N, C-alpha and C positions, 0 to 999 in steps of 0.2 A: 504493500500500500504506500510505503514511503517513496518508492520509485515513481509512482504516478504523480506525486506532489513535486518531485524534482524535475520530471519531464516537462519540457516547454509546451505551451499550448499548441504551437504550430505542429508538433509531432502527433497530436491527437487526431484520430480519424473523425469523419462526420458522425458516425454512430456514437462515438464517445461524447462528442459535444452535444448531440441531441439528447443523450441519456442524462447528461449533467443538467441541461436546461429543463428537461421534463421533471427531474427529481427536485430541482430548485423551485419550479412552479408549484409542484404538489406540496412541498414543505411550506411555501408562502401561503398557499390556500388553506392548509390545515391550521396554521397559526392565525390567519385572518378569521377563520370560522370559529376557532377557539376563543379569540378575543371578543367576537360578537356574541358568543354564547349559543351558537346554533347547534342543533342536534344533527349529527351526520348520519 
């Protein structure tokens, strides 16, 4: 896992970037829903 942090962003493939973006979006949505007190 430490290698992924050291690796430059330019070395990441499209799938990796997409996965990171999707994961980030999901985390942001979950925090947003949690702060609003919505039932998922």
